[in-house]
N, C-alpha and C positions, 0 to 999 in steps of 0.2 A: 871629389875630395880635393882640398887645397894641397898643392904640391909641396908646400913647406911644413904643413901641420895636419896630420891625419885626423885630428880631433875636430877640425873645421870641415864641415860638409855643406854642400849646396844641393837643393832639390828644386827642379822646375815642375810646375803642376799645370794641368790642362786649363784650369779656370781660376787658380788661386795665386798665380804669379811665382816669383822666385823667393825661396826661403833659405835661411842660413842657420846652421847649428854650430856652436863653438865648443860643444861638449860631447862629441861623438854621437849626436842624434838624440840626446835626452830632451833637449828643449830646442824650439825653432822660432825664428823671428822673421817676419815678412820683410822683403827688401824692395819690392816694386809696387807697393800700394799706391793708388792714385794714377796709375798708367791707364791709357785708353783701352788696352787689351791686356788681360792678366794671365794669358796662357804663356808658358815658357816650355819649349820642347828641346832646346839645345843650349849647352853651356860649354864654353871653352876658355882656357887660360893661355896667355902669352907664354911661350916656352922659357923665356929668360927673365921675365918680370911678372910673376903671378898676381901682382896688384892690378894688372891690366886684364880684364875679362870681357867676354862678349856673350850675349844671350840672343837666341833666335826666338822671337815672340810668336804667340799663337799656339793653338793646339794642333800639332802636326799629325796626331794619330786619329782623333775623332772629329776634328774641325768644329769643336764646340765654341771656341773663340778664334777669331781671325787675327792675323799678324799685323803689327804696325812696323815691322822690319827688324833689323839687327840693331841692338843697343850695346853701348860700351861703358865700362866703368874703368877709371884709372886709379881708384882709391880702394881697391879690394872689395868692391861691391857695395860700398856705402851710398854712392850716388851714381845715377845712370843718365846717359844722354844718347840721343839717336845718332847712328852713323849716317852715311850717305844713302843707305838702302832703307827707304821709308815708304810705307804704304798706308792707305786709309783702310779701316776695317771693312768698308763697303766694297773693296776690291776682292775680298774673300780669298786672300792668300794665306798660306800656312808655311811654316818652316819645320823640317824634320831633322836637318843635319847641318852642323857647322864643323869645319875642320880648319886648322891653322898649320901652315908649313912649319915643321920643326927647325928648319934652317933659316928661313926668311919669314919672321912673324908678321910682316906687312902683307903677306899673301894669305888671304882667307877665302874659303869657299863656302857657299851657302846652298843647301839643297832645299828647294821650295816645291810647292805643288804645281808649278808651271815650268820648272827647269833648274839650272844651276847658275848662280851669280858668283862673280869673282871680283876681288879687289886686290890691287898690288900696292896700295898705300894705307893699309891699316884701317880701311873702312870709310875713308873720305869720299871715294867715288867707287861705283860698282858697275860692272858690265854683265849682261846676260850672255853666257857662253854655251849654254845648251838649252834648247827649247824642248819641252816635253808635254805630252797630253796627259801624263799621269805623274803623280808625286815622286820626287826623288827621295827615297827613304834612307839612303846612306851614301856617304862619300868617304873613301879611305885613301890615304897617301902611302905609297909603297915605302917601307922603312929604309931600304937601301938606296932608293933613288926618288927623291921628292918631285922629280919631273913627271913621274908616272902616277896617275891617279885612277881610281875605279869608282864608279857610281852605279847604283841600281835603282831602277824604276820598276813599276809593275809590268813584268814581262820582258825586261831587257837588262843587260849589264853593259855599261859604257866604259870606255877606256880613253884616257888622254896620255899622250907621250910627250907633250910639250908644256907641262906645268898647268894644265887645265884650260889652256886657251882654245884648243880644238878637241872635239870628242868624236869617237867612232863607236858604233854599236859592236861590242865584242861578241855577244851571244844573246840570242833571244830564247825565251822559254819554249816557244814552238819548235825551234831548231834542236833543242835538247831532247825532244821527244818524250 
């Protein structure tokens, strides 16, 4: 939902791209037709300027479409351009999670099927900060301290205490018994 207007809604679909409704979901208009991969599994807004949006492409749940990376809009979703995190569909990557720092919106985290990627410059360049053999299904920032993040993969919970630069396994499913 658009942070400024609850009648404006966005929906990402596994094979049909990004859609926008301006009337509370009554009617929908496609916003990513013509892209190489039409799956969208994550949508985030800049916390201070909601005209800046990011989408994580590909079908992160079923892998029916593969990711072409993270894309950005600076005009409220009317046009889209790739960020520095770009893939070809034959690399078979997917994205399931995007999260943006509430205090420093240049810091964005991307949970993919091979780990976590991080940017400190609004998406211009990205670094892989966690390698994983299984998909990262969620990333959360601790509300009272944005330097602490949590991520989950199939079988483990990971924690970062330094803004996502380094990660430790906090608990595994096997340990939980």
